[in-house]
C-alpha positions, 0 to 999 in steps of 0.5 A, a space after each residue: 011584944 008589939 014593938 018587937 013585932 013591929 021591928 021584925 016586920 020590916 025586915 021580913 018584908 024586905 025583898 029578896 036579892 035579885 039573881 041572874 036568870 038562867 037560859 032554858 035548856 033547848 028542847 030535843 025537838 028544837 035541835 039543829 037538823 040536817 036537810 035531806 039532799 045536803 049530804 049528796 050535794 056535798 059529795 057531788 061537789 067533791 066528786 066533781 072537783 076530783 074528776 076535773 083534776 083527774 081529767 087534767 092530770 091523769 093521762 088516758 082518763 076516760 071522762 066519757 065513761 065517768 059521765 055515763 056512770 056519774 048520773 046513776 051514782 048520784 041518783 043512788 046516793 040521793 035515794 040512799 040518803 032519803 031512806 037513811 033519814 027516813 029511818 031516823 026520825 028527828 034527825 032530818 028535815 024534809 021541807 021546801 028547800 030539801 025538795 028543791 035541792 033533791 030536784 036540782 040534783 036529779 035534774 043535774 044527773 039527768 042532764 049529765 046523762 045526755 052529755 055522752 050522747 051529745 059528745 058522740 054526735 058532735 064530738 071532734 073524734 067522730 068527725 075526724 073518723 068520718 073524714 078519714 074513712 071518707 078519704 079512704 073510700 074515695 081513694 079506693 074507689 078512684 083507683 078501682 075506677 082507673 083500673 076497671 073503667 079507664 074510658 070514663 072521664 072523671 072530673 071529681 069523686 066526692 064521698 060524704 060519710 056521716 057517722 051515728 056513733 064514734 065506735 066505728 074506726 074502720 070501713 070494714 066495721 061499718 054496718 048499715 045502721 052506723 052511718 049514712 054514706 053518700 057518693 057524688 061522681 062528676 063526669 066530664 062531657 060533653 055527651 051527645 045525649 042522656 043515653 051516652 051519659 047513662 052508659 058511663 053512669 052504668 059503668 061507674 055503678 058496676 065498680 061501686 057495687 064491687 066495693 066492700 061498703 055500699 053507699 046509701 045514695 049516689 049522684 051522677 052529674 055532668 056540668 058542661 062548661 060554657 064557652 069563655 068567649 061571649 061572641 061564641 056563646 051568642 053564636 051557638 047553633 044546634 050542633 053545639 047544643 050537647 056542649 051546653 047541657 047538664 045531666 043529673 042522675 040520683 040513685 038511692 039504695 041498692 035497688 036503684 043502683 042495679 038499674 040498667 043503662 036504659 032505666 038510668 037514661 029515663 031517670 036522667 034530668 037534662 037541663 039545656 043552657 042553649 035556650 037560656 043563653 039565646 034568650 039572654 042574648 035576645 033580651 040584650 039585643 032588644 034592650 040595645 035596639 030600644 036604647 038606640 031608638 030612644 037616642 035617635 028620637 031624642 035629637 029630632 024632638 029637640 029640633 022640632 021644639 027649636 023650630 017652633 020657637 023660631 016661628 013664634 018669634 
């Protein structure tokens, strides 16, 4: 018996055969989860691509309306995604990357909301409309001035219209808050005094007040040309002073546009060029006299030095 036990004992003590280990099944908590904001980001990228295709291939596609609606739609979609995953715990992840994606999406939506406003302010359509309306206003005013004020000599009529919105397409639709209309009227001279200049300004203002749209500011000016001959410019006397005077008058609003000719004359700025020309000519003459004096003194000093050298010999 003892021998049998001794023979069995080694067989019983033999090590069992090794078997391959099985990988533990993943726990439910370790299952891959989706980050909040990834779904909205994917939808936004797809929508952006579709909108670009529509812009290039769909005639009459209103991209400004899409840019106005897209930011609101993106924020609503992002908020719906957050609420959906908040109601299904265990299937979503809201970590630092998720917060960063959500902030990125909100920033893009807010920036897209400003694009239509910038397009309205600096878009080519608004500028083209402003140029067209300015030219129409200038032509209409010029024809009225020729018909109602033929005695006033006009040098130039310039209209500057800045539109705040691109919805205005006609002058009749222009409201006071839709833009800023400035008018510059340059008159031919010469004028003997500011009173004569103000009388023509009052005549032009009467025609301006009859227009359908009133300007925010009007600038009246008269830039008298200088004589081309320099000798004539140097010999100007007091009788020709009105030919070398500039007149400038600026009125703002309808109140100042109602000023009388006397009030306009008092507000007219007169800059005389006669004194400036005379001052320049005097300075030139003094400089020429100084040069002549230096040239005459230079030879005499040289002669003196030569004599002194002779005497020393």
